[in-house]
C-alpha positions in Angstrom: 88.5 -102.8 31.7 88.8 -104.0 35.1 91.7 -103.3 37.9 93.8 -105.9 36.7 93.7 -105.1 32.9 94.5 -101.1 33.6 97.5 -102.0 35.4 98.8 -104.3 32.1 98.1 -101.5 30.1 99.9 -99.3 31.3 103.0 -101.7 32.2 102.6 -102.3 28.6 103.0 -98.3 27.7 105.5 -98.2 30.2 107.8 -100.5 28.7 107.2 -98.9 25.0 108.3 -95.4 26.5 111.9 -96.0 25.7 113.7 -98.3 23.3 117.7 -97.1 22.8 117.3 -93.8 23.7 114.2 -93.0 21.0 110.6 -92.5 22.8 107.6 -94.0 21.8 104.6 -91.5 21.6 101.2 -91.6 22.7 98.7 -92.4 20.3 95.9 -90.6 19.7 92.8 -92.7 21.3 95.4 -91.5 24.8 95.2 -87.7 24.0 92.9 -85.2 25.9 91.7 -82.2 24.4 92.6 -78.9 26.4 89.8 -77.3 27.5 91.6 -74.0 28.4 90.0 -71.2 24.9 93.9 -70.3 25.7 95.8 -73.4 25.2 93.0 -74.4 22.1 93.8 -71.2 20.4 98.0 -72.0 20.6 97.2 -75.1 19.2 95.9 -73.8 16.2 98.7 -71.0 16.2 101.4 -74.9 16.8 99.9 -75.9 13.7 100.5 -73.4 11.6 103.7 -74.0 12.3 105.1 -76.4 10.6 109.0 -76.4 10.6 111.0 -76.2 14.6 115.0 -75.6 14.8 116.2 -78.3 17.4 119.2 -78.0 19.5 120.7 -80.7 21.4 123.9 -78.7 22.7 125.8 -79.6 26.0 129.0 -80.4 27.8 128.6 -83.3 26.3 129.2 -82.7 22.6 133.3 -81.4 22.9 134.1 -85.8 23.0 131.2 -86.8 19.6 128.9 -89.2 22.0 125.0 -89.5 22.7 123.9 -87.2 25.4 123.6 -87.9 28.7 122.2 -91.6 27.8 125.4 -93.7 28.6 125.3 -92.5 32.2 122.7 -95.2 33.0 124.0 -98.4 33.4 120.7 -99.7 32.1 121.1 -98.8 28.7 125.1 -99.0 28.5 124.4 -101.5 25.5 123.8 -99.3 23.2 124.7 -95.8 24.5 128.5 -96.6 25.0 128.9 -97.5 21.6 131.6 -94.6 21.2 133.3 -94.9 24.3 136.5 -96.2 23.0 139.3 -94.5 25.7 137.4 -95.8 28.6 136.4 -99.3 29.6 135.3 -98.7 33.2 132.2 -97.9 33.7 132.4 -95.6 36.6 135.5 -94.6 35.2 133.5 -92.7 32.8 130.9 -91.5 34.8 133.1 -88.9 36.0 135.3 -88.1 33.3 131.4 -87.4 32.1 130.7 -85.4 35.5 133.3 -83.3 35.2 133.0 -82.2 31.1 131.7 -79.1 32.7 135.3 -78.3 32.8 136.7 -78.0 30.0 133.7 -76.9 28.2 134.3 -73.3 26.5 132.2 -72.4 23.4 134.1 -68.8 22.8 132.7 -69.1 19.2 128.7 -69.5 19.9 126.5 -67.6 17.7 124.1 -67.0 19.3 123.1 -64.3 16.3 124.1 -66.4 12.9 121.5 -69.3 14.5 118.0 -67.8 14.8 119.6 -65.5 11.0 120.1 -69.5 9.8 116.9 -70.0 11.2 114.6 -67.4 10.4 116.2 -66.8 7.0 115.7 -70.7 5.8 112.3 -71.3 7.3 112.1 -72.8 10.3 109.4 -70.9 13.1 110.7 -72.2 15.9 112.8 -73.2 18.1 113.3 -76.2 20.9 116.6 -75.8 22.8 118.0 -78.3 25.6 118.0 -75.7 28.8 119.1 -79.6 30.2 119.2 -82.8 29.4 119.0 -85.9 32.1 122.7 -85.4 32.8 121.9 -82.7 35.0 123.7 -80.1 33.4 122.1 -76.2 33.0 122.3 -74.0 30.2 121.1 -70.9 31.9 122.4 -69.0 35.0 120.3 -71.0 37.4 120.7 -70.8 41.4 119.5 -74.4 41.7 122.7 -75.8 41.6 126.8 -75.3 39.9 126.3 -77.4 37.5 126.0 -74.9 35.3 127.0 -73.0 32.0 127.7 -70.8 34.6 129.2 -71.6 37.6 132.8 -71.2 38.4 133.5 -74.7 37.5 132.6 -73.9 33.5 135.3 -72.2 32.0 132.7 -70.3 29.4 131.2 -68.6 32.8 133.4 -65.3 32.4 131.8 -64.9 28.2 129.4 -61.9 27.5 127.1 -65.2 26.8 127.4 -67.2 28.9 123.8 -67.2 30.1 123.0 -69.6 26.7 120.1 -70.5 26.9 119.2 -66.4 28.4 121.2 -65.2 24.2 119.6 -68.0 22.7 116.3 -67.1 22.9 116.5 -63.5 23.1 118.4 -63.9 19.3 115.9 -65.8 18.9 113.1 -63.7 19.5 114.7 -61.5 17.8 113.9 -62.9 14.3 110.6 -63.4 15.0 111.0 -67.2 15.8 109.0 -68.8 19.2 110.9 -70.2 21.6 110.5 -73.9 23.0 112.2 -74.6 26.6 113.7 -78.5 26.5 113.8 -79.6 30.5 114.0 -82.8 30.8 112.4 -84.0 34.5 115.1 -86.3 35.6 118.5 -85.0 36.9 121.1 -87.8 37.1 123.2 -85.0 38.4 121.4 -83.7 41.8 121.8 -86.3 44.6 117.6 -85.7 45.2 117.7 -87.8 42.1 120.6 -90.7 42.3 121.3 -91.3 45.6 121.3 -94.7 46.5 121.8 -95.3 50.3 121.2 -91.0 50.5 125.2 -90.9 49.4 126.5 -89.7 46.3 127.3 -92.5 44.5 127.3 -93.7 40.5 127.4 -97.8 41.0 124.0 -98.9 39.2 122.7 -95.9 37.5 119.4 -96.2 36.1 116.6 -94.2 33.7 114.6 -93.6 37.5 115.9 -92.2 41.0 118.6 -94.8 42.8 115.7 -94.9 45.6 112.0 -95.7 46.7 110.4 -92.1 46.0 107.5 -94.1 48.5 110.5 -95.0 50.5 112.1 -91.5 50.9 108.7 -89.1 50.3 111.1 -86.5 52.4 113.9 -86.8 49.4 111.2 -87.1 47.2 109.9 -83.8 48.4 113.2 -81.6 47.7 113.7 -83.7 44.1 110.1 -81.5 43.1 111.2 -78.3 45.1 114.4 -78.8 43.2 112.5 -79.2 40.0 109.8 -77.0 40.3 113.1 -74.1 40.8 113.8 -74.9 37.8 111.4 -74.6 35.7 110.2 -71.8 37.4 113.2 -69.8 36.9 113.1 -70.7 32.8 109.3 -69.2 33.1 109.5 -66.0 35.1 112.9 -65.3 34.0 113.9 -65.8 30.6 111.6 -63.8 28.3 107.9 -65.0 26.9 108.1 -68.8 26.3 105.7 -70.6 23.7 106.3 -74.5 24.6 107.3 -76.1 28.1 108.6 -78.9 26.6 109.4 -82.0 28.6 111.5 -84.9 28.4 112.1 -88.0 30.8 108.5 -90.0 30.2 109.2 -92.3 33.1 109.2 -89.8 35.5 105.0 -90.0 36.2 103.5 -90.5 38.7 101.0 -93.6 37.5 103.4 -96.7 38.3 106.8 -95.6 38.5 105.2 -93.1 41.3 107.2 -90.5 40.4 104.9 -87.2 40.3 107.0 -84.2 39.8 103.0 -82.5 40.6 103.8 -80.9 36.8 100.6 -79.6 36.9 101.4 -77.3 40.4 104.3 -75.5 38.2 102.3 -75.2 34.6 99.3 -73.6 36.1 101.3 -71.7 38.4 103.3 -70.2 35.0 100.3 -69.9 32.9 99.3 -66.8 35.6 101.9 -64.8 33.6 102.7 -66.4 30.9 98.4 -67.6 29.5 99.7 -69.0 25.8 102.0 -71.7 27.3 101.9 -75.1 26.1 103.3 -78.1 27.8 104.6 -81.0 25.7 104.7 -83.7 28.5 106.2 -86.1 26.2 104.4 -90.0 26.4 103.0 -88.8 29.4 99.2 -88.1 28.2 96.6 -86.5 30.0 96.3 -82.9 30.6 99.8 -81.5 30.0 100.7 -83.6 26.8 99.6 -80.6 25.1 100.9 -82.6 21.7 102.4 -85.6 20.7 106.5 -85.6 20.1 107.3 -88.7 17.4 110.8 -89.0 17.5 112.3 -90.3 15.4 109.4 -91.3 13.5 106.9 -90.7 11.2 103.5 -92.3 12.2 102.1 -94.3 9.7 98.7 -92.6 9.1 97.5 -89.2 9.1 97.0 -88.5 12.9 94.0 -85.4 14.0 95.6 -84.4 16.8 98.3 -82.0 17.5 102.0 -82.8 17.0 105.0 -82.9 16.2 108.0 -85.7 14.8 111.4 -85.0 16.5 114.8 -86.0 13.8 118.4 -85.6 13.4 119.6 -84.0 10.6 122.9 -86.1 11.2 122.6 -89.4 13.0 122.5 -88.4 16.8 120.4 -85.3 18.2 124.1 -84.5 19.8 126.8 -83.9 18.0 128.6 -86.7 16.0 132.2 -85.9 14.5 131.8 -86.7 11.1 128.3 -86.7 11.3 125.6 -88.1 8.3 123.8 -85.4 6.8 120.2 -86.8 5.0 120.3 -85.0 2.0 118.1 -82.7 1.2 115.8 -84.2 -0.9 115.5 -86.8 1.6 114.7 -83.9 4.0 112.3 -82.1 2.4 110.4 -85.6 1.7 111.1 -85.8 5.7 109.0 -82.6 6.3 105.9 -83.1 3.6 105.1 -86.0 5.0 104.9 -85.4 7.8 102.8 -82.4 6.7 100.3 -84.2 4.6 100.1 -86.3 7.9 99.3 -83.1 9.7 102.4 -83.1 12.2 105.1 -79.6 12.5 109.1 -81.2 11.7 111.4 -79.8 14.4 114.7 -80.9 12.7 117.6 -81.8 15.0 120.5 -80.1 14.3 123.5 -80.4 16.7 126.7 -78.1 17.4 129.7 -78.4 17.5 131.2 -77.9 21.0 132.8 -74.2 19.7 129.5 -73.1 19.2 129.3 -72.5 16.2 127.1 -75.0 13.2 128.7 -77.3 11.1 129.6 -76.7 8.0 126.9 -79.5 6.2 124.5 -78.7 8.6 124.4 -75.4 7.5 124.7 -76.6 3.6 121.4 -78.6 4.2 119.3 -75.3 6.2 120.5 -72.9 2.8 119.3 -75.7 0.5 116.2 -76.5 2.6 115.4 -72.7 2.4 115.8 -72.5 -1.3 112.6 -74.9 -0.9 110.9 -73.4 1.0 111.4 -70.3 -0.4 109.2 -71.1 -3.9 107.2 -73.9 -2.2 106.2 -72.7 1.5 102.9 -71.9 0.9 102.3 -75.4 1.1 103.9 -76.0 4.2 102.7 -73.2 6.3 99.3 -72.8 7.7 98.0 -76.1 5.9 95.6 -78.4 7.6 95.3 -82.5 6.9 94.0 -83.4 3.7 93.0 -86.8 1.5 94.7 -88.8 0.7 97.5 -87.1 2.9 100.6 -89.1 2.0 100.7 -92.0 -1.0 104.6 -92.5 -1.1 105.0 -90.2 -4.3 102.2 -88.2 -3.4 101.6 -85.4 -0.6 98.6 -83.1 0.0 97.6 -80.2 1.9 94.8 -78.0 2.2 94.7 -74.1 2.8 91.6 -72.3 2.0 90.1 -72.8 -1.8 93.5 -74.2 -2.3 94.6 -78.1 -2.7 98.5 -78.5 -2.9 99.7 -82.1 -4.3 103.8 -82.1 -3.8 104.5 -84.7 -6.2 107.9 -86.3 -4.9 110.8 -87.6 -7.0 113.3 -90.1 -5.5 116.5 -88.8 -7.3 117.5 -86.5 -9.5 118.1 -89.2 -12.3 114.0 -89.9 -11.7 112.1 -90.2 -14.8 110.0 -86.7 -14.9 107.1 -87.5 -17.3 105.0 -85.1 -19.7 101.7 -85.9 -17.7 101.2 -87.0 -13.6 98.5 -88.1 -12.6 96.9 -86.6 -9.3 94.9 -88.7 -7.1 92.4 -86.2 -6.1 88.4 -85.7 -7.3 87.2 -82.5 -6.4 85.1 -80.1 -8.3 88.6 -78.0 -9.7 88.9 -74.6 -10.9 92.1 -74.6 -12.4 95.3 -76.3 -11.1 98.8 -74.7 -11.3 102.5 -74.9 -10.7 104.4 -73.5 -7.5 106.9 -71.9 -9.0 106.1 -71.2 -12.9 103.0 -68.4 -14.4 99.6 -70.1 -16.1 97.6 -72.5 -15.5 97.6 -75.7 -16.3 96.3 -78.1 -18.9 94.1 -81.0 -17.7 91.9 -83.1 -17.7 89.6 -85.3 -15.9 90.2 -89.2 -14.8 87.7 -91.5 -13.3 89.5 -91.6 -10.0 91.1 -88.0 -9.9 93.5 -85.6 -12.8 95.8 -85.9 -15.5 97.9 -82.9 -15.4 100.1 -81.5 -18.6 103.9 -80.2 -17.3 104.6 -77.5 -19.7 107.7 -77.6 -20.9 109.7 -75.7 -19.2 109.5 -77.7 -16.1 110.5 -80.7 -17.9 114.0 -81.7 -18.3 116.5 -83.8 -16.9 117.6 -83.4 -13.5 114.0 -84.4 -11.7 113.2 -81.4 -8.9 113.2 -82.8 -5.6 108.9 -81.7 -6.3 106.5 -80.6 -8.7 104.2 -78.4 -6.4 100.7 -78.0 -7.8 98.5 -75.5 -6.5 94.5 -76.7 -7.3 91.6 -74.2 -7.1 88.1 -75.4 -5.9 85.2 -74.5 -7.6 
């Protein structure tokens, strides 16, 4: 490929990184398989987990708007839709950056969050230590713009070091920890610093200066970033994943080289199990791929994780509309059948509690997983993967077929056709005792449902266990 064609491809990739705050994702052909045996082993562990609880939380939760993005003039058309009290963009940015002065989540419940997650089938946590706005949810030494800073009223609370208490609570329940960290930082003057002076005029996603023209300033930002990441990876216990956002911070084209490899490899000297998810960038530190608010159209044979909101937004929204449990299960089944994990985002309230509607959905999802989880956890892909109405997975000698019903009003037939042709020993319905009657067809099998499984209200899914000979 010529240099000109390579440049054009890279420009296309840069343009596709973001659309209205939603990241594109690296393709299977772009994936670089790690050579480190420990990393490969941990990726197999990762593929077993299937379900993560993702949490975006920070001072922005107080006003119920999208996290960080409204600060960028480049993104004002879509991100400032909910800002109906302030028409002046510069005044709004000052108000946003001052939200730390009123953030006081005195009903913060790390142990309750962790217990709810563990009881309802979540296997790891992805928690925002810092979003693009630069506010740090841990006791960093790099900036006063943090949850333990004196300007933040919560700094005197016993749970003031939020990340420490969240990480400790979830680890105590056996869940793994992924530290979400934005490589961009729109608060530090090392990143947004036009003319070397603090200003909020004409802000954009990237730095307000050219790193090549001002290498001394860029190096300050790199050192600042390394110090923050190092704090999280050395002072906050076991971290299983460094989950890196802001894919536009990359060496190619943008010239934003934060020398990521240096800090990751140094961290792996102490935490050799660490996975790195350098979103949309590709290369050796995007150990798994992260589709956002979408599911790939086809199964992928690489490690991946779809980040999908339970409601309409990653950040807390007042009176948000949460997806029905039936839809959440369908999303989980499609993701897993195509070889991925689901990171289900639930945003805490500004007072530190989880919304009642979100808790209800988590418990309903947990009840479904309590019965049918063996078709989810520890499985791998199995053709025909996902047909729209059926999801296939496999584990050992068992193949699982989850037959989905669109609504409770759907008709439940006495027989179900399953397009699977392997030689089978038996067919069972998960949640019921005994083997089912079935007959071989030219292109699959027809299974007879037991009378006890047929009702007026259709379940979310009938999940069959097909045991190979």
